[in-house]
Residue, then its C-alpha position, 0 to 999 in steps of 0.5 A: m526536484l519537488w523541493p528547492m535545493r540550496a548550496s548551503e544545504p549539507t550533502r548526504g550520501a545516496a544511502e541516506q537520501s534514497w530508496s532503492r527497489a527491492p522487488g524480491l522482498a516486495r514479492g515475499l511480503r505479498v506471498a506472506s500476506w496470502l500464505l499467513p491466513i492459511v497457515f494460521a487457520w491450519l494451526a488453529v484447527r490442529g490446536v483445538s481439534h481435540w476439543f471438537w464434538h465428534p460423534e460416531g459414523w458419517t454424522g460425526m465426520v460431518v460435524w467435525l468438518v463443520q467445526a473445523v471450517a468454522v474455526a479455520a474461517t474465523v482465524s483466517f479472516a482475523t489473520e487476513r485483516v492483519a496480513r493485509h497491512l503487508l501489502p502497502l509495505a510491499a508496494l513501497f519496496e517496489v518504489s525507488l525514490v530520492f528524498p530531499d533529506t534522510a529517507p524515512s523508514r518504509f515500515s513506519t511510513a506504511l504503518r502510519a499510512g493505514t487507510v484513507k479513513k485513518l488518514a482523514a481522522r488523523e489530520g484531514i486530507a487535501s487541506g492545508p500544507l502537507g508538512e513543515d519542510a520538504n522531507s515531511t511533505a514527501v513523507a506525508a505524500l507517501e502516506m497518502v499514496t500508500a493509503v490510495g492503494d488500499h482505497d482503490r484496488l485498481t490502483r494497486g500495481h498500476t503506479e509501479r507499472v507507470r513508473a517503470y514505463a516512464d523510467l524507460i522513456a526517460v532513459e531513451i530520451g536522455l533525461s538526467d538523474d535529477d530529472r528522472a527523480k522528479l519524474a518518479w515523484g510525478v508518477l507516484l503522485h499522479d493518482l493522488g486525487k483518488i483519495t478524495v473520491p469514494a471507492e464505490i465510484l472509482n470501482k463502479s462498472e455502471k455508467l456514472t451519474d452527473d453527481e459522480w462525474q462531478q466528484l471525479r472532476n473535483 
């Protein structure tokens, strides 16, 4: 594993020590993140429309629509800012992992991770040890991986696709369960370096400058 295992350590059950994939729940969270802004915008317009200024005739209809669009856009934008926090949680439900100790809550992991900016403000990135023990190191690494998905749009879904391919290969070549667990962590962490590269460089469609290439090499 990514941590030393000693014979003196207590044996824990799989339910305490691992995450199993829940693709249905992950899909539901993604749908909810898309649907909630629409639903709340519709409810807001319906709730306040009786206060709209509504002159007679075609002018009145246009004025009503402008007010409705303004309310819907405002509420939808505000709700989307909140609903997008479901996406990191959805990504964690796509992952199956074995932990050195008790598996953490996916909800609290996603909530603590937030964004790269939030992580940097809280504890710094890529400096010093990740945690005091193996489990806290695993959780800290997961928080960073979750933040990378928010930091770089192309990484969203990519890690899970790589994990799926890697596990298929692992089964074909006969890796043990322990080695497959190691491989899952390796796949999960393979793009972690992106956390220190600005998103505008990661997503740039034009040719990179020498300085930008140096940031990627670092």
